[in-house]
C-alpha positions in Angstrom: 12.6 3.7 13.2 13.7 4.2 9.5 12.7 7.4 8.0 12.8 8.1 4.3 12.2 11.3 2.1 9.3 11.2 -0.3 10.5 11.9 -3.5 12.2 15.4 -3.6 9.8 16.9 -1.1 10.8 17.6 2.6 8.4 15.0 4.0 10.0 12.2 5.8 7.9 8.9 6.3 8.4 5.6 8.1 9.5 2.7 5.8 6.4 0.8 7.0 3.1 2.5 6.5 -0.4 1.2 7.7 -2.6 0.6 4.8 -6.1 1.3 5.9 -8.1 -0.6 3.4 -8.9 -3.4 5.6 -10.6 -1.4 8.3 -13.0 0.0 5.6 -14.7 -3.5 6.1 -15.6 -3.8 2.3 -13.7 -7.1 1.7 -12.2 -7.8 5.0 -14.0 -10.1 7.3 -14.7 -9.5 11.0 -14.1 -5.8 11.1 -15.4 -3.5 13.7 -14.7 0.1 14.9 -13.2 -0.7 18.2 -10.5 -3.1 16.8 -9.8 -0.7 13.9 -9.4 2.4 16.3 -7.0 0.1 18.5 -5.0 -0.8 15.4 -4.6 2.8 14.3 -3.4 3.8 17.7 -1.2 0.8 18.1 0.5 1.6 14.8 1.3 5.0 16.0 2.6 3.8 19.2 4.7 1.1 17.4 6.6 3.9 15.5 4.4 3.9 12.2 3.5 7.5 11.3 2.6 7.0 7.7 -1.1 6.2 7.0 -2.6 5.4 3.7 -6.2 5.4 2.8 -8.6 6.6 0.2 -11.9 8.3 -0.6 -13.2 4.9 -1.9 -12.1 2.9 1.4 -15.6 2.2 2.5 -18.9 3.2 0.8 -19.3 6.0 3.4 -15.6 6.9 3.9 -15.2 4.5 6.9 -11.5 4.3 6.6 -10.9 8.3 6.6 -13.6 8.8 9.4 -11.8 6.2 11.6 -8.4 7.7 11.0 -9.6 11.1 12.0 -11.3 9.7 15.2 -8.1 7.8 16.2 -5.2 10.2 15.1 -6.5 13.7 14.9 -4.8 14.5 18.3 -1.3 13.6 16.8 -2.0 15.0 13.3 1.1 17.2 13.4 3.2 13.9 14.1 1.9 11.9 11.2 1.8 11.8 7.4 -1.6 11.2 5.9 -2.0 9.9 2.3 -5.3 9.5 0.5 -6.6 8.9 -3.0 -9.2 10.3 -5.3 -10.5 9.3 -8.6 -12.5 6.2 -7.5 -15.9 6.0 -5.9 -17.8 3.0 -4.4 -21.3 2.0 -3.9 -23.3 -1.1 -3.3 -22.4 -2.5 -6.9 -18.7 -1.9 -6.5 -16.3 0.6 -7.6 -16.0 3.1 -10.4 -13.1 4.9 -11.7 -14.0 8.6 -12.4 -11.3 11.2 -13.0 -13.6 14.0 -14.1 -12.6 17.3 -12.7 -15.8 17.8 -10.8 -15.6 14.4 -9.2 -12.0 14.8 -8.1 -12.8 18.3 -6.7 -15.7 16.9 -4.7 -13.7 13.9 -3.4 -10.9 15.9 -2.3 -13.0 18.4 -0.3 -14.9 15.5 1.1 -11.8 13.7 2.3 -10.4 16.9 3.8 -13.7 17.0 5.9 -13.6 13.4 6.8 -9.9 13.4 7.9 -10.5 16.7 9.8 -7.5 18.2 8.2 -6.6 21.4 6.4 -4.4 19.6 4.0 -3.5 16.1 2.8 0.3 15.3 2.9 0.3 12.9 -0.1 -2.6 13.1 -2.5 -2.8 10.3 -5.0 -4.7 9.9 -8.2 -6.1 6.4 -7.5 -6.0 5.1 -10.8 -6.0 6.4 -14.5 -9.4 6.8 -16.2 -9.5 5.6 -19.8 -12.5 8.0 -20.4 -10.6 11.1 -19.2 -7.7 12.9 -20.7 -4.6 12.3 -18.6 -3.3 15.9 -19.2 -6.5 17.3 -18.0 -6.6 15.2 -15.0 -2.9 16.0 -14.2 -3.7 19.8 -14.4 -6.6 19.2 -11.9 -4.3 17.3 -9.5 -1.7 20.1 -9.8 -4.4 22.6 -8.8 -4.8 20.8 -5.5 -1.2 21.4 -4.9 -1.3 25.2 -5.8 -4.4 25.6 -3.6 -2.6 24.1 -0.6 -5.1 21.1 -0.3 -2.1 18.8 -0.8 1.4 19.1 0.0 2.6 16.7 -2.7 0.9 14.6 -5.4 1.2 10.9 -6.3 -0.3 8.3 -8.6 -1.3 4.8 -8.2 -1.6 1.9 -10.6 0.2 3.7 -13.4 2.4 2.4 -16.3 5.6 4.1 -17.1 4.1 5.7 -20.1 1.5 7.2 -18.0 3.8 8.3 -15.3 5.7 10.1 -18.0 2.7 12.0 -19.3 1.4 12.9 -15.9 4.8 14.0 -14.3 5.2 16.4 -17.4 2.1 18.3 -16.3 2.1 17.6 -12.4 5.3 16.7 -10.6 4.7 13.7 -8.6 6.7 12.6 -5.4 5.4 9.0 -5.3 3.8 6.2 -7.1 2.0 3.2 -5.6 1.9 0.0 -7.4 1.5 -3.7 -6.3 4.8 -5.5 -5.2 5.8 -8.5 -3.3 8.2 -11.5 -3.5 5.7 -13.2 -5.9 4.7 -10.1 -8.0 7.9 -8.3 -9.1 7.1 -6.9 -12.6 7.7 -3.3 -11.6 11.5 -4.0 -11.1 11.8 -4.2 -14.9 10.4 -0.7 -15.8 8.5 1.2 -13.1 11.3 1.1 -10.4 14.1 2.2 -12.8 11.9 5.2 -14.1 11.4 6.1 -10.6 14.9 6.1 -9.6 15.9 8.1 -12.5 13.3 10.7 -11.6 13.7 10.7 -7.8 10.1 9.5 -7.3 9.4 7.4 -4.3 7.8 3.9 -4.7 5.2 3.0 -2.1 4.2 -0.5 -2.5 0.9 -2.3 -1.7 0.4 -6.0 -1.2 3.9 -6.7 0.0 2.4 -9.6 2.0 0.0 -10.5 -0.8 -3.2 -10.4 1.1 -1.7 -12.4 4.0 -0.1 -15.3 1.8 3.3 -14.1 2.7 2.6 -13.5 6.4 3.0 -17.3 6.9 -0.2 -17.8 8.6 -2.6 -19.3 6.1 -2.5 -23.1 6.6 -2.2 -25.3 3.5 -5.7 -26.6 3.9 -7.3 -23.1 4.5 -10.8 -22.9 3.0 -11.7 -19.5 1.6 -15.2 -18.2 2.4 -17.6 -17.2 -0.1 -17.0 -13.5 0.7 -13.3 -13.9 0.6 -11.9 -12.1 -2.6 -8.6 -13.9 -2.3 -9.9 -17.0 -3.8 -10.0 -15.4 -7.3 -6.3 -14.9 -7.5 -4.4 -17.9 -9.3 -1.7 -17.9 -6.6 -4.5 -19.1 -4.0 -5.5 -21.9 -6.3 -4.5 -25.4 -7.2 -0.9 -26.0 -8.0 0.1 -22.5 -7.5 -1.2 -22.5 -3.9 0.7 -25.6 -3.1 4.0 -24.2 -4.7 3.4 -21.0 -2.7 2.8 -23.0 0.5 6.2 -24.9 -0.1 7.8 -21.5 -0.6 6.4 -20.0 2.6 7.4 -23.1 4.5 11.1 -22.4 3.4 10.8 -18.9 4.4 9.3 -19.9 7.9 12.4 -22.2 8.4 14.7 -19.2 7.5 12.8 -16.7 9.7 12.9 -19.0 12.6 16.7 -19.4 12.2 17.2 -15.7 12.7 14.4 -15.3 15.4 12.1 -13.3 13.1 8.5 -13.9 11.8 7.8 -14.7 8.1 6.0 -11.4 7.7 8.9 -9.6 9.3 11.3 -11.1 6.9 9.3 -10.5 3.9 8.7 -6.8 4.9 12.3 -6.1 5.5 13.2 -7.7 2.3 10.8 -5.5 0.6 12.0 -2.3 2.1 15.5 -3.3 1.3 14.9 -3.6 -2.4 16.5 -1.0 -4.7 14.1 1.8 -5.2 11.5 0.8 -2.9 10.7 3.4 -0.4 7.8 2.2 1.8 5.9 -0.9 2.1 2.1 -0.6 3.1 1.1 -3.2 5.6 -2.6 -3.6 5.9 -4.0 -4.5 9.3 -7.3 -4.7 11.2 -6.0 -6.1 14.5 -3.4 -4.3 16.7 -1.0 -7.4 16.9 -0.8 -7.5 13.0 0.7 -3.9 12.7 2.9 -4.4 15.9 4.5 -7.4 14.2 5.2 -5.7 10.8 6.3 -2.5 12.4 9.3 -4.4 13.9 10.5 -4.8 10.3 11.8 -1.3 10.6 14.0 -2.1 13.5 16.6 -4.4 11.8 18.3 -5.2 8.4 18.7 -8.5 6.8 22.3 -9.0 6.0 23.9 -9.5 2.7 24.3 -13.3 3.3 20.5 -13.5 4.4 19.3 -11.6 1.4 21.2 -14.0 -0.7 19.6 -16.9 1.0 16.1 -15.4 0.2 17.1 -14.9 -3.4 18.1 -18.5 -3.7 14.6 -19.5 -2.3 13.0 -17.2 -4.9 15.0 -18.7 -7.7 14.1 -22.2 -6.7 10.4 -21.1 -6.4 10.5 -19.9 -10.1 8.1 -17.4 -11.6 4.6 -17.6 -10.3 1.3 -17.2 -12.2 -0.2 -14.0 -10.9 -2.5 -12.9 -13.7 -5.2 -12.1 -14.8 -6.9 -11.3 -11.5 -6.3 -7.9 -10.1 
C-alpha cells in the first residue's frame, strides 16, 4: 500500500483514506451501525489506515463514536483526522470558530474517539464572523497542548491559507476535487507544493457520480441532496453520463472498475496526497482501496486526459 508523508510532519498515511461522513447518517440513505462498523473494520483490513471524520458528522457525533467502537483496538496503527468549527442540529449546520466553541468541540471529539490526541486536527471551515488570526492562534494552542499532532484546514482559499499558516503552521488542507471539479489545480495546489503542505481531497468520486454505478435514468429521492447539484441535472447529467460511459469502456480494457481508475488518477495528480473515499458498505471501501495497488501508465493517463478534454468544462456551481 502507498504511504505518503503529511506535509513536513513525521506522519505517514495511506493515499486512500476512508471519509466517514456517510456513516453519520445525516444525508446518506440506508445507514445502520452494523454496516458502518463492518465498513470501518473492512477498510483497515483492506490496508486503509487513514480515517477522516468531524465533530459535526452526525448531530450526536455518530461518526466519531463509531470509529472509536470499531478501531480503538488498532489505534496505534491508524491515523485519525477530525475537524472542529462546525456544529449541527435539527435545523442544519452552523459555522462557529469562536475560541470557546473550538475548545469544547476538540475536548468532546477526544472523548468520543477515546484517544489522548488527534493526529490531524482540521479547522472545518473559516468563519466570517471570527478573526482568522485569533482562530489560528487557538488551533495552534491545541498543537502546543498535545491534543493534536498536526493542524490542517478545510475549505480555505489561498489568501486564507497564507494568513492562517503564518500564525499556525499547517500540514494539510482539505478541498473538494475530482475530474469534474479541478479549480484547486490553478491556485491551491501550487501554493501547497511551494509550502510543503499536503492536499487531502474530498469528493473524488463526486458523490458517487464518478463511481460509474448511477444509471442514466436514476431518480433521486426527496432526501437525496445530490439533486441540487447542476452536474446531476438536465444536460449536464447527460454529458456526465456520456463521460462515465467512456471511462467504463476504458476501465474494462485494463480490468479495473470506474471507481478504481478515477481514484488512481486522482492520487497521481501532482500535489494531491490523499483521496478521501466515503463509504457506508464494506464492498465500497474494498473497491477503492485497490486503487493503491497499481499505477496508471503514462499512456493510460493520456487517454483519460483526452476524455476529459472532450468532455469540456462542466457546470459545477453554485451548489456546494
